[in-house]
N, C-alpha and C positions, 0 to 999 in steps of 0.2 A: 268034693268041691263042685259047685255048679259050673255049667258051661258058660254062664253069663260072664261077660268081660268086666262087669261091675256088679258087686254084690251089695245090696242094701237091705237093712233090717233095723229094728229097734230093740235094744236090750236094756231093760231096767233104767229107762230114761236117757239112754245114749243112742243117738242115731248113728248107725255104723255104715260106713262106706268103705268097701274093700276093692281095690284094683285087682283084677283077676285075668290078666293077659300075660302070664309069666314068660312065655316063649319070646315075646316081643319086649321084654323088660317093662311091661305095662305101658308101652307107648300109647298115647291118647289118640283116639279117632273120634269122629263126630258123634257116633252112637254112645260112646262112653261119656262124653261131655254132656250129652242130653240126658243120660240116665242119672248122672250126678246132680244135674240141675233139677230134674223132676223130684228127686228125693229131698233136696234142700228146700224146694218150694213147698213140698207137702209137709215138711217138719217146721217150717218157719213160724206158723201160727198154732202149732200143735203143742198144747201145754204138757203133754206126756213126754215130749223130747226136751231135755234141759241143756244138752250140749251134743256136739257132733265129733266123732272120731274117724279119721281118715287113715287107712293103712293099706297094705298090699299082701297078697298071698305069696307063698314061697319065700326063698331067701336070695333071689338074684338081683334085687334092687327095687327101689320105690317106684320110680318112673323115669325112663330115659329120655322122654321128650314127647313130641308129636309124631304122627305118622308121616315121616319125611318123604317116603317114596310116593305116597298118594299126592302129597303137596307138590312134589316135583313133576309128577305126571300131569297134574292139573295145570301147573304153571306153564308147561310146554304147550298147552292148548289155550283155552280162553280163561283159565284160572278160576272159573266159577265155583268148582267144587272146593278149591282151596279157600276162597273167600267165604263160602258157606261154613266151612270148618272153623275158620278164624272167628266168624261171627258168633258161633256157638261156644267156642273155647273162651273167647274174651268176655262174653256175657257170663259164663260160669266164673271166671276169675273175678269179675266185678261183683257178682252175687255173693261170693265168699268174702270179698273185701268189706262189703257193707252188711254182712250177715248179723242179725241181732243176738244170736246165741254163740257162745264160745265154741271155736273149732280147735281140735287137737290134731296135728298131723305127725305121724311117726315116720320119719324119713330114714329108714334102716336100709342103707345101700345107696346105689346110684340115684342121684336126683339132679336132672339136667333139663334145660328148656321147659317144656310143658309141665314137667314135674315140679319145677320151681314155681310155675304159675299157679298150681293148685295147693302148694304148701306155704308159700310166703304170706298169703292173706290170713293164714290161721293164727289164732291168738297164742297157742302153745305149739312150738315146733321142736320136736325131739330128734336129735341126731344120735347115732351110735358109732362104735369104732368101725363099722362097715360103711358109714356114710362117705360118699364122694360127691361133692357139689361142684357144678360148673355151668357156665353159660358159654358154650363153645361155638356160637353161631357164626362169628367172623371167619371161622375156618371152613364154612360151607357156603359162603357168599350171602349170608342172611344177617340178622341183627338180633340182639337179645330181647325178644318180644314178651308176651304174657305178663306184662307189667314191669319188665326190666327198666323201662324208661322212668318208672316211678321209684321202685325199690333200690336200684343200684346207686343213683346219685344221692340217696339218703343214707348210705352206709358211711362209716367214719372217713373223714378226709377224702382222698381220691381213690380209696380202695375199690369202689364200685367201677370206676373208669378202668382201672388196672384189670379187674376181673373181666369186664366186658370186652376190652380190646384184645387181651392176650388169651382169653379162654382158660385162665388158670384153674387148676383142679385143687380143691381144698378139702381137707379132712376136718373132723368135728372140732378139734382144738381151735382151728382158725374160724370156722363158721360160728361157733359159740362166742368167741372173743369179739367178732365183728357184729354180732347181733343178728346174723342171718338165721341162726337157730337159737332158740331160747334156753334149751336144756340139753345136757348130755346124759345118756343112760347106756350102760353096757347092754348089748343085744340080748344077753341071757336074763335081763330084768324087764324086758318089754312086756311079757305076759303078766308080770306083777303089776306093771303100770296099767295095763288094760283092765285087769281085775279091780284095781283101786278106782279107776274111772267109773266103772260100772257100779261100784259101791257108793261112789260120791259123784254122781253125774253133773251136779251143778258147780263143782269146784275143781275144774281140770288144772288150773294153775297151782293151786295148793297141793294137789296130788303130785304134780310134776316137781314142784319145789321140794317136797318131802323125799321123793325117791331119787332125785338127780344126784350125779356125782361130778367130780372134776375131770374134764377131758385132758388135762395136762397143759404144758406150755404151748403157746401158739407159734408155729414156725415163722409166720408172716410178720410177727412183731418186730423181728430184727430188721425188716425192710420197710417199716411203716414210714419213717422219715423220708426215705428215698422215693417211695410211692407218692407221698403227698407232694413232694417237690417236683418230681419228674413228670407226673401225669396231670399237672395242674393247668396245662395250656389248653387253649380253645381251638387249636388246629393239630391235626395228626403230624404234620410236618414239624411243628415245634416240639412235640413229644419225641419224635425220632431224633431231632437235633440235640435235645437235652440228654437223652439216653447215651447218645454217642459221645457228647462232650463229657459226661460224667465218667465214662470209661471203666467203671468197676466191672468185675466179672458178672455181678448180678444184673447191672444195667445192660451190659452187652448181650446177656442171655435173653433179657426181655426184648431187646431190639431184634435179635435174631428170630425170636418167635413171631414178633409182629410182622416181619418181612415175609413170613409164609402165609399171612392172612390176605383175604381179598381187600385190595386198596379201597374199593367202593364201600365194602362193608365197614371198614375201619372209619371212614369219614361219616357214613350214615350213623354209625353207633355213637360216635363222639357227639355229633349234633343232637341225636336222640336224647342222650343223657344230659347234655347241657340244657336243652329245652325242657326236659322232664323235671329238672330240678326246680324250675320256676312255675310249673303247672299247679293249679289250685286244687284239682280233684283227680282221683284215680281214673274216673271216666274220661277226663281229658287225655290222659296217657293212653288209654285204650283206643280212643278215636285216632290219635296220632299213629299208633302202631298198626291199626287196621288199614290206614292209608298206605303205610309203608309195606305191609305184608302183601297186600293184593298186587302191588306193583313189583316188588322185588322177587316174588316167586317165578315170574316170567323172565327175569334178567339172565343174561349170559352167565354171570358169576354163580348164581344159585344153581342153575342147571349143571354147570361145570363142577361146582363144589360137591354136589350130591354124587355126580358120576365118579369123581376122584376119591372121595372119602367113603361112600356108602355102597356104590354099585361095583365099580372096578377095583376099589381099594388100593389103587396105586399111589395115592397120596401125593400126586403131582399135578395139582390143578393149574390150568392155563388161564390166569385171570385176565380180564379185559375191562377197563384199561389195566395195563400191567404194572403201572406205578401210580403213586399218589398224584403226581402232576396231571395225569390224564383224567382225574375225577374232578370235574368243574363244579363251581358253585351253582351254575345253572342246572346241571344234572341233579344235584342234591335238592334244589328248590322244587324241581318237577316231582321228585319222589315224595316230598313232604307236603305238596300242595293239597288243599282241601279237595274232597270229592264233590260231585253234584249232591245237592241236599238230600235227594231221595236214595243216595247210595252210601251215605255216611254211616259209621257204626253208631249204635245206640244201645243203652242198657236194656235189660228185660223190661217189658211194659208192666 
């Protein structure tokens, strides 16, 4: 296997992109985003490429997110490197979302954060029994970016809000039931899928439909009524109150989880999803998230969350403000405010 962190080539009409940073669970950095972007741009008008296949080397997971340590170190300074990364990453997400040729993503293993950002825009999204999906950003003082403000509020009912606020980890039965992933395939059938795609490069959905199997019953189905009822509010305080008033073991478990998350992140995330539900284009969501990202990486809670979860691993972050009441509407307004025109996010020219 090459030393390159992203491998790109064309096989019988299929543009192949393979994430190749296994020791970091293929966490994305700027160079990886730029390599994927360059390949997609080269193939966009190339008649020899009929579809694109995105996968990963090794067996440890599809993509665990972005390069959080770099983002935190940049955020502790002037955040310029973090903003440059977000610009490249979000442009890649948007390029994939608008891509004129079908993209197939094989999410065999962990798919979180940035990994969600490069798989959700794909037309065919294949999960396996090894898939674990999550958007865990509220636990590190951030928010579900890379298009979370677009994709999550468009999931059934309030499931996207529940996923975003709690950081719930889902297996394939749930992700397929919710439409996060389009197909389930046992991991030992993935090579057969790739072979069939290369044999029929213009028909990835038909190939996946033919090979897919049933992932089994979705555990979340038993809680859908509760999710839709208890997470339907427009303030985090109201969601907390509803969970407490419900009093079921499940509701109280969700409440206990939420109380470990950054209060600022919870409020930012709920506003992000409620606004995202009303946006007309994916580009609008990217612009909103770029404003948030550049500001929040320098915040106390993101720096503290990375310290507690990733650096020291003591999992005891000291959030500030320490409770929901301390996160004011004015503070939220400042985080969501437009940037100067020459600093706003824009799609690839």
